[in-house]
Each structure stands twice: as structure tokens, then as C-alpha cells.
C-alpha positions, -999 to 999 in steps of 0.1 A, spaced: 398 -455 682 389 -459 645 354 -452 634 340 -463 600 307 -449 589 286 -461 559 315 -472 537 309 -481 501 333 -493 474 327 -507 439 351 -519 412 340 -517 376 304 -513 387 305 -543 410 298 -534 447 323 -548 472 316 -528 503 279 -520 509 275 -495 537 297 -509 564 299 -491 597 320 -501 627 339 -489 657 373 -503 665 382 -497 701 415 -486 716 434 -510 737 416 -540 723 422 -567 697 395 -560 670 391 -588 645 376 -588 610 365 -622 598 347 -637 568 351 -660 539 372 -652 508 353 -626 487 335 -611 517 352 -577 513 377 -580 542 408 -570 523 391 -540 505 377 -529 539 411 -530 556 429 -513 527 402 -486 527 409 -480 564 446 -478 557 441 -453 530 454 -476 502 419 -476 485 397 -446 482 361 -455 491 332 -442 470 312 -431 500 315 -429 537 340 -417 563 369 -431 583 380 -413 614 412 -418 635 404 -405 670 380 -380 656 402 -370 626 382 -377 594 407 -390 568 390 -374 538 390 -340 554 427 -339 562 454 -322 543 483 -343 529 506 -334 558 479 -343 582 474 -377 565 511 -382 565 511 -376 603 485 -404 607 506 -428 585 535 -424 610 510 -435 637 502 -467 619 521 -500 622 514 -529 598 522 -566 600 518 -580 565 507 -616 558 541 -625 543 560 -604 568 575 -582 540 610 -583 555 638 -571 533 660 -602 526 691 -582 519 689 -563 552 697 -576 587 671 -578 613 684 -546 629 682 -528 595 647 -541 588 634 -527 621 653 -494 617 636 -489 583 606 -470 596 627 -448 618 649 -439 588 618 -430 568 599 -410 594 623 -397 621 655 -378 626 669 -402 652 707 -407 654 721 -442 647 727 -448 684 691 -438 692 678 -461 665 700 -490 678 687 -484 713 650 -486 701 657 -517 680 671 -535 711 640 -524 731 615 -538 707 635 -570 701 634 -575 739 597 -570 739 592 -597 713 618 -620 730 644 -619 702 674 -604 719 707 -608 701 694 -615 665 703 -580 653 729 -591 627 711 -621 614 693 -620 580 656 -631 577 666 -663 559 686 -673 589 657 -674 614 624 -694 616 590 -683 603 578 -676 638 608 -655 645 603 -636 613 567 -628 624 581 -615 656 606 -593 637 576 -580 616 558 -571 649 589 -554 663 592 -533 631 554 -525 633 557 -512 669 591 -494 666 574 -460 662 550 -465 691 519 -468 668 485 -457 679 470 -481 653 482 -516 646 470 -536 616 478 -574 613 469 -592 581 466 -630 587 494 -629 613 493 -667 619 494 -677 583 519 -705 578 526 -710 615 523 -741 635 496 -740 663 520 -735 691 538 -706 674 504 -691 664 494 -690 701 526 -672 709 520 -646 682 484 -641 693 494 -635 729 522 -612 718 499 -591 697 474 -588 726 502 -579 751 516 -552 727 481 -539 722 476 -534 759 512 -521 765 509 -494 738 472 -489 742 468 -493 705 438 -497 683 446 -531 669 427 -545 638 434 -581 628 422 -596 595 421 -634 600 406 -668 592 422 -685 622 394 -697 646 419 -704 673 431 -668 672 395 -655 673 387 -676 704 421 -667 720 422 -629 717 389 -618 700 378 -589 722 357 -575 694 348 -595 663 332 -583 631 319 -607 605 316 -596 569 297 -614 542 291 -601 506 302 -566 515 279 -563 545 286 -564 583 266 -595 593 275 -597 630 296 -582 657 304 -592 693 332 -608 713 346 -643 717 322 -652 745 291 -642 725 302 -663 696 290 -694 714 255 -681 721 246 -663 688 218 -675 666 233 -657 636 233 -683 608 262 -667 589 284 -666 620 275 -702 629 283 -714 594 317 -696 594 328 -705 630 313 -739 635 319 -755 601 344 -779 618 332 -807 640 356 -797 668 342 -762 672 306 -776 670 314 -799 699 330 -770 718 299 -749 713 276 -777 724 297 -781 756 298 -744 763 260 -740 759 254 -771 780 276 -757 808 259 -723 806 270 -688 796 280 -678 832 307 -705 834 324 -696 801 
């Protein structure tokens, strides 16, 4: 579990985060949504320790980041897996070498032990046999699965995904959504997803937090989205005619049947 309490951050005197508090639960897909400029990226980077907040605390299973020594912070970093928006695969490395990279950085495993683990995670993302290919030789959806495999190779307690469906076709995006959810349950991770993808939100949004102008404006789950009166959430989620029609249908059928 990750707990954020009263987080503030400003740049050049301009407030970006304005007292955000949130709890991200273990074993669930926690989603951060909001329009561009809402503070999502700064919020996630603050949780990851890439940005130092001006005020507030971030705790990883009770361990307050700002109170930890450098070795203790390094220990938490080894417990974090990240899937970047652009995948961030090394073009000059094979798929196997890309996935091995965190193990080379943070473990003392032998080459054979690393190969065994690579094959395990490739099987888990349904990419057996691509070890010796290069990123340019596989599709965008396959690259995303490689990025997921690399993110989970060290059995992370915390998994961060930045726009994981960016650039993917709808069918592949659903596959990635379900894969992230399955891995979250399998490893009992605290998964945080930064996304604009409404299909993803409705598919696997077990906890959703909406940010606007640096504030937390709403939180709930995918079922509650259809029954909220929060104007900011309604404006964000139901701006398309398709989702407005879905909401009308769900409300007509009643909450119990959703």
C-alpha cells in the first residue's frame, strides 16, 4: 500500500500540487486520471521519488520516504517496477538483454539464473521465444508486453504504468489492460496507472482518483463513475457521446444490475 498525505509542490512559485492525500491499495489497479495540466505527472513523479515535494509525506507500507536513509530508499527502488509511456526499451539490446537489465543492476544472479527468470516473465506475458529479437523487430503491442516483463522481473511490490495504452489499437489495449490486472493480482502489487484511456478506466479501474488543477476532485471505482454527480468527473468521463449514452443506459437499468 502507498499512502500520500497532504502533498504540495510548486515550481517557480506556481502551485502544481495543492494538498493531495490518497491511499493506493495493494492488489488493486489504482488509476490517476485528469486533463493535461491537472498535476498527474508531477504527482506520480513525486511518489516515485523523482521530484521532491515541498510538503507532505509518501509512505510505502508504512515506510515514510523522507525519513529513510539512502540505503533504505535504494531498497524501495528495487521494489518498484515502471512501465514508461514510450516503453523505454534499449534498441541496441535484445529482448532478453532488456529484461535482464534490472537484474544486472540490482541483483547478484548468475547468467543462468537471469535467463531462467527472463523465460518465466516472457511466458507470463505470452511472448515465449522472442529472447533474441530486437525491439524494432516486434510490434508496438509486443514491445509493451516486453516493458511489462521487465517491470515485473524483480517481483515488484509497487508497479507504475504511465499511459500504458498509448499508441495501441483498441484490441491490443484491452489485452494490455487485462495483463496489467492479472499481474497485479498474481504478484499482489500496489499498481498505479496514469491514464487518459476511458476504456481502460472502465475495464480495470478498481480505484480511480481524478485530479484537477492540483486538487483531488473525486475518488471511487468504475461502478461509481456512472452514478456520481461530480461535475468535474462527468465532464472528463462523459465528454464523448458514446460514454454519455452508456451512462444513461446504466442509470436506466439501475445500479444493482451494473
